[in-house]
Each structure stands twice: as structure tokens, then as C-alpha cells.
SELODREN-705718 format. One record per atom (N, C-alpha, C): residue in three letters; x, y, z. Coordinates in steps of 0.1 Angstrom, whole numbers, plus 2048, in hexadecimal, padded with zeros to 3 digits. Layout:
ALAXYZ...
// end
This chain:
UNKCF47CDAF9UNKCF17CFAEBUNKCF57DDAE6UNKCFE7DEADCUNKD037EBAD8UNKCF97F3AD1UNKCFA801AD3UNKCF280AACCUNKCFB812AC2UNKD0580BABDUNKD0E811AB4UNKD07817AA8UNKD09824AA6UNKD0282BA9BUNKCF382CA9DUNKCEF82AAAAUNKCE182AAADUNKCD9822AA3UNKCDD815AA1UNKCD680CA98UNKCD87FEA9DUNKCCE7F6A9DUNKCD07E8AA1UNKCDA7E1A98UNKCE37D9A9EUNKCED7D2A96UNKCE57C8A8DUNKCEB7C6A81UNKCE57BDA77UNKCE17AFA7CUNKCEA7AAA85UNKCE779CA8AUNKCDB79CA93UNKCD97A7A9AUNKCCD7A8AA3UNKCC17A9A9AUNKCC17B1A90UNKCB67B2A87UNKCB37A5A80UNKCBD79EA7CUNKCBC791A76UNKCB5787A7FUNKCB8788A8CUNKCB277FA96UNKCA3783A98UNKCA0790A98UNKC92794A99UNKC8A78FA8DUNKC8F790A81UNKC8878BA75UNKC8777CA76UNKC91775A7AUNKC90767A7CUNKC85763A85UNKC8476AA90UNKC79767A9AUNKC6B76AA94UNKC6A774A8CUNKC5D778A86UNKC5976DA7CUNKC63768A75UNKC5F75EA6BUNKC5D750A71UNKC6674CA7AUNKC6573EA7EUNKC5E73CA8CUNKC5E746A94UNKC57745AA1UNKC4F751AA4UNKC45754A9CUNKC3D760A9EUNKC36760AACUNKC33754AB1UNKC2C753ABEUNKC35758AC9UNKC4275AAC7UNKC4B760AD1UNKC4676EAD6UNKC40775ACCUNKC3B783AD0UNKC31781ADBUNKC27779AD9UNKC1D777AE3UNKC22771AF0UNKC2B767AEFUNKC31761AFAUNKC3976BB03UNKC40774AFCUNKC4877EB03UNKC3E788B0AUNKC3378BB03UNKC2A795B09UNKC2378EB16UNKC20782B15UNKC1977BB20UNKC22778B2CUNKC2F776B2AUNKC38773B34UNKC4077FB3AUNKC3E78BB33UNKC45797B38UNKC4179AB46UNKC4B79EB4EUNKC487A2B5CUNKC427B0B5BUNKC367B1B60UNKC2F7BEB60UNKC2F7C5B6DUNKC2D7D2B6DUNKC2B7DAB79UNKC1E7D5B80UNKC1E7D7B8DUNKC117D5B94UNKC077E0B93UNKC0C7ECB90UNKC037F7B8DUNKC0A800B83UNKC02809B7EUNKC06812B72UNKC1281BB76UNKC11821B81UNKC1B82BB85UNKC22826B92UNKC2D82CB95UNKC3482ABA2UNKC2D832BADUNKC32833BB9UNKC2C83BBC4UNKC2A84ABC0UNKC3384FBB8UNKC3185EBB5UNKC26860BABUNKC1F856BA5UNKC14858B9DUNKC1885FB90UNKC2485EB8CUNKC29865B80UNKC2E85BB75UNKC2E860B69UNKC33857B5EUNKC3C85EB54UNKC46857B4FUNKC4E85BB44UNKC4D850B39UNKC45853B2FUNKC43849B24UNKC4984EB17UNKC4E845B0FUNKC53849B02UNKC49846AF8UNKC4684FAEFUNKC3D84EAE4UNKC44849AD8UNKC4083DAD2UNKC47837AC7UNKC3D831ABDUNKC33839AB9UNKC28834AB0UNKC2883CAA3UNKC32844AA0UNKC3184EA95UNKC30847A87UNKC3883DA84UNKC38838A76UNKC2A834A71UNKC2282EA7AUNKC15829A75UNKC0C834A70UNKC0F841A73UNKC0784CA6EUNKC0F853A63UNKC1A84DA5EUNKC22853A54UNKC29860A59UNKC2C860A66UNKC3486BA6CUNKC42865A6DUNKC4B869A64UNKC58863A63UNKC6386DA65UNKC6087AA65UNKC6B884A66UNKC6E888A74UNKC7B88AA76UNKC8088EA83UNKC8E893A82UNKC9189EA89UNKC9F8A4A89UNKCA58A7A7BUNKC9C8ABA72UNKCA18AFA65UNKCA28A4A5BUNKC9F897A5FUNKC9F88CA56UNKC91888A53UNKC8D889A47UNKC7F886A43UNKC7B877A46UNKC8586EA47UNKC82860A48UNKC8885AA55UNKC8B863A5FUNKC9285EA6BUNKC8A853A72UNKC7D854A73UNKC7584AA7AUNKC7283EA71UNKC7583FA64UNKC72834A5BUNKC7D829A5CUNKC8982CA62UNKC93822A63UNKC9181AA70UNKC8A80EA6FUNKC86807A7AUNKC92802A83UNKC9D7FFA7CUNKCA97FAA84UNKCAE805A8DUNKCAE811A88UNKCB381DA90UNKCA9821A9AUNKC9C820A96UNKC91824AA0UNKC9181BAACUNKC9380EAA9UNKC93804AB4UNKC9F806ABDUNKCAA809AB7UNKCB680CAC0UNKCB4818AC9UNKCAE822AC3UNKCAB82EACBUNKCA182BAD6UNKC97824AD3UNKC8D820ADEUNKC94818AE9UNKC9C80EAE5UNKCA3806AEEUNKCAC80FAF7UNKCB3818AF1UNKCBC821AF9UNKCB4829B04UNKCA882DB00UNKCA0835B09UNKC9B82BB15UNKC9781FB11UNKC92816B1BUNKC9D810B24UNKCAA813B21UNKCB580FB2AUNKCB6819B35UNKCAF824B34UNKCAF82FB3FUNKCA582BB4AUNKCA9829B56UNKCA0824B60UNKC9482DB63UNKC9683AB61UNKC8B844B64UNKC80844B5AUNKC8183CB4FUNKC7783BB45UNKC6D830B49UNKC60833B4AUNKC57829B4FUNKC5281FB44UNKC53823B37UNKC4E81AB2DUNKC4D821B1FUNKC4681AB16UNKC4581EB08UNKC3781CB03UNKC33825AFAUNKC27824AF3UNKC2A822AE4UNKC23818ADEUNKC26816ACFUNKC1B80EAC9UNKC1C80CABCUNKC13804AB4UNKC187F5AB6UNKC0F7ECAB1UNKC127DEAB3UNKC1F7DAAADUNKC227DFAA1UNKC2F7DAA9BUNKC3B7DEAA3UNKC3B7EAAA9UNKC467EFAB1UNKC477E7ABEUNKC3C7E6AC5UNKC3C7DEAD1UNKC407D0ACFUNKC3B7CAAC4UNKC3F7BCAC0UNKC4E7BCABEUNKC547C5AB7UNKC627C6AB5UNKC6A7C7AC3UNKC647CFACCUNKC6B7D0AD9UNKC6A7C4AE1UNKC5F7BDAE1UNKC5D7B0AE8UNKC677A6AE2UNKC697A5AD5UNKC7279CACFUNKC817A0AD2UNKC837ADAD2UNKC907B2AD6UNKC947AEAE4UNKC8A7AEAEDUNKC8D7A9AFBUNKC9079AAFBUNKC8A793AF2UNKC8D784AF1UNKC9C783AECUNKCA078BAE3UNKCAE78AADEUNKCB778EAE9UNKCB4799AF0UNKCBD79DAFBUNKCBE792B05UNKCB478CB09UNKCB5781B13UNKCBC775B0EUNKCBB772B01UNKCC3768AFBUNKCD276BAFDUNKCD5777AFCUNKCE377CAFDUNKCE777FB0CUNKCDF77CB15UNKCE277EB23UNKCE178CB28UNKCD9794B20UNKCD77A2B24UNKCC97A4B2AUNKCC87AFB32UNKCBB7B1B39UNKCB17B6B2FUNKCA47B2B31UNKC9A7B7B28UNKC967C5B2AUNKC927CCB20UNKC8E7DAB21UNKC807DCB27UNKC777D3B25UNKC697D5B27UNKC657D0B35UNKC6E7CAB3DUNKC6A7C5B4AUNKC657D0B53UNKC597CEB58UNKC537D8B61UNKC527E6B5BUNKC517E6B4EUNKC4F7F3B47UNKC407F4B43UNKC3B800B42UNKC2D803B3DUNKC2D802B2EUNKC247FAB29UNKC237F9B1AUNKC157FEB16UNKC15807B0DUNKC0880DB08UNKC0680AAF9UNKBFB805AF5UNKBF9803AE7UNKBF280FAE0UNKBF7813AD5UNKBF281EACDUNKBE6819AC4UNKBDB820AC4UNKBCF81AABFUNKBCA820AB2UNKBC882DAB1UNKBC2832AA4UNKBCE839A9DUNKBD1833A91UNKBDC838A89UNKBD783AA7AUNKBCA83AA78UNKBC583AA6AUNKBC6848A64UNKBC6853A6CUNKBC7860A67UNKBD5864A62UNKBD985FA57UNKBE7860A52UNKBEB86FA51UNKBF7872A56UNKBFC87FA56UNKBFC885A48UNKBF6891A46UNKBF6898A3AUNKBEB894A30UNKBE388AA34UNKBD8886A2CUNKBCB88FA2DUNKBC388EA23UNKBB6896A23UNKBAD890A2EUNKBAF883A31UNKBA687CA3BUNKBAC87BA48UNKBB6884A4BUNKBBE883A58UNKBB5883A64UNKBAA88AA65UNKBA288BA71UNKB98880A71UNKB96878A67UNKB8E86CA68UNKB98861A6CUNKB9B862A79UNKBA685BA7FUNKBA284DA84UNKBA1844A7BUNKB9C837A7EUNKBA582EA87UNKB9F825A8EUNKBA781DA97UNKBAC810A90UNKBB8812A8AUNKBBF808A82UNKBCA801A89UNKBCC805A96UNKBD77FFA9EUNKBD17F5AA8UNKBD77F5AB4UNKBD27ECABEUNKBC37EEAC1UNKBBC7E3AC5UNKBAF7E3ACBUNKBB17E2ADAUNKBA67E5AE2UNKBA77E3AF0UNKBA97D4AF3UNKBA37CBAECUNKBA47BDAEFUNKBB37B9AEBUNKBB87BEAE0UNKBC67BBADDUNKBD07C0AE7UNKBCD7CBAEDUNKBD67D1AF7UNKBD67C8B03UNKBCA7C3B07UNKBC97BAB13UNKBD07ADB10UNKBCE7A8B04UNKBD479BB00UNKBE379BB01UNKBE97A7AFEUNKBF87A8AFEUNKBFD7ACB0BUNKBF57ADB15UNKBFA7B1B23UNKBFF7BFB23UNKBF97C8B1BUNKBFD7D6B1CUNKBF57DDB27UNKBFA7E9B2AUNKBF47F0B35UNKBEA7FBB32UNKBE87FDB25UNKBDE807B21UNKBDF80AB12UNKBD6813B0DUNKBD6816AFFUNKBD6825AFEUNKBDC82AAF3UNKBDD838AF0UNKBD583BAE4UNKBCD846AE4UNKBC484AAD9UNKBC6859AD7UNKBC585DACBUNKBC686BAC7UNKBB8870AC3UNKBB587CAC9UNKBA8883AC5UNKBAC891AC2UNKBAB894AB5UNKBAE8A1AB0UNKBA08A8AADUNKB9F8B4AB2UNKB928BBAB1UNKB938C7AA8UNKB8D8C6A9CUNKB8C8D1A93UNKB7D8D3A90UNKB788DFA95UNKB698E1A94UNKB658E3A85UNKB6E8E4A7CUNKB6A8E5A6EUNKB6C8D8A66UNKB6F8CDA6DUNKB728C0A66UNKB698B5A6BUNKB608B0A63UNKB578A5A68UNKB5E899A6CUNKB6A897A68UNKB7288BA6DUNKB7388BA7CUNKB72897A82UNKB74898A91UNKB6A890A98UNKB5D891A94UNKB5288AA9CUNKB5387BA9BUNKB57876A8FUNKB58868A8DUNKB63862A96UNKB6E86AA97UNKB79865AA0UNKB75866AAEUNKB6D871AB2UNKB69872AC0UNKB60866AC4UNKB57862ABBUNKB4E857ABEUNKB5684AAC0UNKB60847AB7UNKB6883BAB8UNKB7183CAC5UNKB76848AC8UNKB7E849AD4UNKB76846AE1UNKB6984BAE1UNKB61848AEDUNKB5F839AEFUNKB5C832AE4UNKB5A824AE5UNKB6781DAEAUNKB72822AE5UNKB7F81CAE9UNKB8381FAF8UNKB8082BAFDUNKB8282EB0BUNKB79824B13UNKB6D821B0FUNKB65817B16UNKB6B809B16UNKB70805B0AUNKB757F8B08UNKB817F6B11UNKB8A800B12UNKB967FFB1BUNKB927FFB29UNKB88808B2DUNKB84808B3BUNKB7D7FBB3FUNKB767F4B36UNKB707E7B3AUNKB7B7DDB3DUNKB877DFB37UNKB917D5B3AUNKB9B7DAB45UNKB987E5B4BUNKBA07EBB55UNKBAD7F1B50UNKBAD7F5B44UNKBB97FAB3DUNKBB9809B3CUNKBC5810B3DUNKBC581EB3CUNKBC3823B2EUNKBBC82EB2CUNKBBA834B1FUNKBC2841B1FUNKBCD842B17UNKBD484EB16UNKBCF856B0AUNKBC7861B0DUNKBC0868B02UNKBC8875AFFUNKBCE875AF2UNKBD5881AEEUNKBCA88AAE7UNKBC8895AEDUNKBBD89EAE8UNKBC48ABAE3UNKBC18AEAD6UNKBC88B9AD0UNKBBE8C2AC8UNKBBD8CFACBUNKBB58D8AC3UNKBBD8DBAB6UNKBB78D9AAAUNKBBE8DBA9EUNKBB68E4A94UNKBBD8E9A8AUNKBB68F0A7FUNKBBF8EFA73UNKBB98F0A67UNKBC08EFA5BUNKBC68FDA57UNKBD38FDA55UNKBDA909A50UNKBE1905A43UNKBDC90CA39UNKBE2909A2BUNKBE18FAA28UNKBD68F4A2CUNKBD38E6A28UNKBD98DCA32UNKBE18E0A3BUNKBE78D6A45UNKBE28D9A53UNKBE18CEA5BUNKBDD8CFA68UNKBE78D6A71UNKBE38DFA79UNKBEC8E6A83UNKBE68E5A91UNKBEE8E1A9AUNKBE98E0AA8UNKBE98EEAAFUNKBDE8F1AB5UNKBDD8FEABCUNKBE28FCACAUNKBEF8FEACCUNKBF68FCAD9UNKBF4909AE1UNKBE890AAE6UNKBE4916AEEUNKBDC911AFAUNKBDF917B06UNKBD9912B12UNKBCA912B12UNKBC391CB0CUNKBB591DB0CUNKBAF912B03UNKBB5910AF8UNKBB0905AEFUNKBB28F7AF4UNKBBE8F5AFBUNKBC18E8B01UNKBB78E5B0DUNKBB48F0B15UNKBAB8EEB20UNKB9D8EAB1BUNKB998F0B10UNKB8C8EDB0BUNKB8B8DFB06UNKB968DAAFFUNKB958CDAF9UNKB978C2B03UNKB9E8C6B0FUNKB9F8BCB19UNKB928B8B1FUNKB888C1B1FUNKB7B8BDB24UNKB748B4B1AUNKB768B6B0DUNKB718ACB03UNKB7789EB05UNKB8489EB07UNKB8B891B08UNKB86889B14UNKB85890B20UNKB82889B2CUNKB73885B2DUNKB6B88BB24UNKB5D888B24UNKB5987DB1AUNKB63876B14UNKB6186BB0BUNKB5D85EB13UNKB53857B0EUNKB5084AB14UNKB4884BB21UNKB4783FB27UNKB3E83DB33UNKB45840B40UNKB52841B40UNKB5A844B4CUNKB67849B49UNKB6C852B51UNKB7A858B4FUNKB83852B59UNKB7F847B60UNKB87842B6BUNKB9583DB67UNKB97839B5BUNKBA4834B56UNKBAB83EB4CUNKBA684AB4BUNKBAA853B41UNKBB685CB46UNKBC185CB3DUNKBCC865B3EUNKBCB86EB32UNKBCF87AB33UNKBCF883B28UNKBDE885B23UNKBE0887B16UNKBED88AB10UNKBEB897B09UNKBF28A1B0EUNKBF08AFB09UNKBFE8B6B07UNKBFF8BFAFEUNKC0C8C6AFCUNKC0D8D0B07UNKC1A8D4B0AUNKC1D8DFB13UNKC1C8ECB0CUNKC198F7B13UNKC18904B0EUNKC1990EB19UNKC1991BB16UNKC18925B20UNKC0A926B27UNKC0A92AB33UNKBFD92BB3AUNKBF791EB3DUNKC00914B40UNKBFB906B41UNKBF2904B4EUNKBF290DB57UNKBE990BB63UNKBDA90AB5EUNKBD7911B53UNKBC9910B4EUNKBC6902B49UNKBD08FCB43UNKBCE8EEB3EUNKBCE8E4B4AUNKBD68E6B53UNKBD78DDB5FUNKBCA8DEB67UNKBC38E9B67UNKBB68EAB6EUNKBAA8E5B66UNKBAC8E1B5AUNKBA18DDB51UNKB9C8CFB54UNKBA38C8B5DUNKB9F8BAB5FUNKBA58B5B6DUNKBA08AAB72UNKBA68A4B7DUNKBAD897B78UNKBAC893B6BUNKBB3888B66UNKBC288BB65UNKBCB882B66UNKBD9884B65UNKBDD888B57UNKBE6891B55UNKBEB896B48UNKBF9892B46UNKBFC88CB3AUNKC0A88AB36UNKC0D894B2AUNKC1989AB2AUNKC1D8A4B21UNKC2389DB14UNKC1E8A1B08UNKC2489CAFCUNKC2F8A6AF7UNKC378A1AEEUNKC438A9AEAUNKC418AFADCUNKC3B8A8AD2UNKC398ADAC5UNKC468ADABDUNKC478B6AB3UNKC538B5AAAUNKC5F8B9AB2UNKC6B8B5AADUNKC778B7AB4UNKC7A8C6AB5UNKC7D8CBAC2UNKC808D8AC5UNKC8D8D9ACDUNKC938E4ACFUNKCA08E5AD7UNKC9D8DFAE5UNKCA78D7AE9UNKCA58D0AF6UNKCA38D9B01UNKCAA8E5B01UNKCA88EEB0CUNKC9A8F3B0DUNKC948F6B02UNKC868FBB02UNKC7C8EFB06UNKC7F8E3B01UNKC768D8B05UNKC768D6B14UNKC828D6B1AUNKC848D4B29UNKC7D8DFB31UNKC7F8ECB2CUNKC7A8F7B33UNKC6B8F7B33UNKC658F5B27UNKC568F4B26UNKC508E9B2DUNKC578DDB2DUNKC528D2B35UNKC528D4B44UNKC5D8DAB49UNKC5E8DDB57UNKC548E7B5BUNKC518F1B53UNKC478FBB57UNKC398F4B57UNKC368ECB4DUNKC298E6B4DUNKC278DCB58UNKC328D4B5CUNKC318CBB67UNKC2E8D2B74UNKC328DFB75UNKC2F8E6B82UNKC228EDB82UNKC1A8EBB77UNKC0D8F3B76UNKC028EEB7FUNKC038E2B83UNKBF88DDB8CUNKBF98CEB8EUNKBF28C8B98UNKBF38BAB9BUNKBEE8B1B91UNKBE78B5B87UNKBE28ADB7CUNKBED8A9B72UNKBF88B1B71UNKC038AFB68UNKC0C8A5B6EUNKC0D898B68UNKC1388DB6FUNKC1F887B67UNKC2388DB5CUNKC2E887B55UNKC2E88AB46UNKC35882B3FUNKC36884B30UNKC33877B28UNKC2F879B1CUNKC2E86EB12UNKC34874B06UNKC41874B05UNKC4987BAFBUNKC50872AF1UNKC51876AE4UNKC5686EADAUNKC63874AD4UNKC6187BAC9UNKC6D87FAC1UNKC77888AC8UNKC72890AD2UNKC7C898AD9UNKC85890AE2UNKC81884AE5UNKC8A87BAEDUNKC92872AE3UNKC8B86DAD9UNKC91863AD0UNKC9C86AAC7UNKC99877AC3UNKCA287FABBUNKCA588CAC1UNKCAB88DACDUNKCAD899AD4UNKCB68A2ACDUNKCB48AFACEUNKCBD8B9AC8UNKCCB8BAAD0UNKCCB8B4ADCUNKCD78B5AE4UNKCD88A7AEBUNKCE48A2AECUNKCE6895AF3UNKCE1889AEBUNKCDE87EAF2UNKCDA872AECUNKCCC86EAF0UNKCC5865AEAUNKCB8861AEFUNKCB885DAFEUNKCC2856B02UNKCC2852B10UNKCC485EB19UNKCCE867B16UNKCD0872B1FUNKCC487CB1FUNKCBD87DB14UNKCB1886B14UNKCA687FB1CUNKCA5872B1BUNKC9B86BB23UNKC9E86DB32UNKCAB86CB35UNKCAF86EB43UNKCAB87CB48UNKCAE886B40UNKCAA894B43UNKC9B896B46UNKC93890B3DUNKC85891B3EUNKC8088AB4BUNKC8687EB4DUNKC83876B59UNKC8687EB66UNKC91885B66UNKC9588EB72UNKC8A898B74UNKC8589EB69UNKC7A8A8B6BUNKC6E8A2B71UNKC6A896B6CUNKC5D890B71UNKC5E889B7EUNKC68881B80UNKC69878B8CUNKC7187FB97UNKC7A887B94UNKC8388DB9FUNKC7F89CBA2UNKC778A2B99UNKC728AFB9BUNKC7D8BAB9AUNKC888B7B92UNKC928C1B91UNKC8E8CCB87UNKC958D7B87UNKC918E1B7DUNKC978DFB70UNKC938E7B66UNKC988E6B58UNKCA78E7B57UNKCAC8F1B5FUNKCBB8F3B5EUNKCC38E7B62UNKCBF8E1B6DUNKCC68D5B72UNKCC48C9B68UNKCB88C8B63UNKCB68BDB59UNKCBE8BFB4DUNKCC08CCB48UNKCC88CFB3DUNKCD78CCB40UNKCDB8CFB4CUNKCE98CCB50UNKCEC8BDB4FUNKCE28B5B54UNKCE48A6B53UNKCE58A2B45UNKCDE8A8B3CUNKCDE8A4B2EUNKCEC8A8B28UNKCF18B3B2BUNKCFE8B7B26UNKD098AFB2CUNKD088ABB39UNKD128A3B3FUNKD12895B39UNKD05890B37UNKD03882B32UNKD09881B24
// end
């Protein structure tokens, strides 16, 4: 399937729409017959996951284009390109995006092509009610997947966001809902990927405090949610002094990417954080892979996978990106 112009061809989109209209059950059928992994990680206990849940929170800007993520045809093509890289373990998204990918696999198989989601980790994004830029952003309600919905679709876990602002009462409501959700996922034996971010309002907008001490403190809040932390993974940004963050928990940590930054800086910061301690186990990265400043989505995914699964340094990963 061509990624010409990094957009799905019109005939593929037409087939997806046809299936949605005439055979909506195909989504559920595809989910239930998908070949799943026997366990979440491979022997190295590490993960490279693509984050693709941005549009549901009205986050549409990337790489200088304010509506880059709003073009679903292009977004799906970029996700598909990343998933064609063997070192990528899976993808995290909202139901509409994962439904699209399940149907895209159906179309691929109709055309004699290999499915993208076979033995991949699929994670459902759960709370998306705190729309970006809204006054109610920290009242982050669970408007996406439920734990039961994740289990019904044969997904491997759920992702939830917990932003902590000590001056905003929306924080405690989200904390309570998150705790119940961690319990619901654990009851079903599903992983809970908890993105924990210390935030504050700067000129009316939320800003993440990407500082080791603040991240270490909020990690303790995130891992203390619910009745058990046995299935909890943390999703935290990289920063300097990451050994303090790595020592804040024994739960595995995946590094997030945030807004698009120069690829060299992303790879260097990721490599340093991965070396900070045994708790740092991989990445759950979105826009920096989907809209990289250098290379293509697939070559950036390959570079990140080399850091995580092969243990190469940032310089070697960057060389692979430039060669690719």
C-alpha cells in the first residue's frame, strides 16, 4: 500500500468508509480475530509504542501545521508507516483511530498485504475530556475507552492522563476517576499506562513542569492510585537529572515525546533517560515520530527502536535516521 504524499489513497479511504457503512461489525470481528502477543513485552522487557490519540483532545498542531493531526487520511498513513517498522511494538489511540487501523488491516489483507496489527501491543486511550486550551482542561473526564471496552476489543491495556496542579480543583476529580480506572484495568489483568504530569497555569495556559524533582514527586502520586500497582506503567517526559525520576518508583517507565523538537535533541535526551536506571523501559512517543524534524516517520521510528531495543547511543541512532 503506497504512502504517496503520506496520505492514504482515495480508493483505500473509500473502502474504509464502505466498511463503516455496510459492515460495521467488521471492526469487532477484526479485533477478535487479530493475532495477539502472548505477553506485553518481549524478553528484553522493553516497549516502543506510538501515541496516536491527540485529535480527541483537540491537539491538532505538529511541525508548524496547526491542523496536521486533523487530516485523518494523512495521520493514518503516517501511523501505518511507523507500524511497518519491525522495532515498533504497537500503538496507543482512541477508539476511532484503532477502529480505523483495524479496518485498514482488513483492506490490506483483501489486497494480499500483511496486516499491521498482528502481534502488536494495542493500548486504548481513556480520558480525553480535558480539551486542550479549555478552562476545564484539568477536569479530565473519561470520555474514551472504558476498561470493559478495552477488554472487549482485545486490547492490551489502557492509557490515562493525570495532570497535577495544586491550584486547580479539577485535579482531585481526575485523580479519583483515575484510581477507579486503574482498579478496573487491574481486575481484568490489563496494563494501565499512567501519564503523570506536574502542571501549572502560565498566562492562562497549562504548562508542564519538565523538571526531575517535580516528575519524581508526581510519580509517587501516580503509582499510589487504586488498590494495586501490579499492572501500572508510567509515562513521563525525559529531562536532565533523570536518575532522580528513575529512582522514584519500581514501576516501569515509558518516555513521552511532547511537541515536535529537533530529532537530534529528541534522540539525545531519550538515550540519556534510558540510561538513567532499570525502571526506564522504553518510549510511548507521538508527534516526534509521526512528524519528525528529520527523516520520515518510519526512519524516526527505527532510530527510536534502536535506542530502546538495541541499546545503541544517540549518535548511532541519528546516523541510522540520516542514512534511512
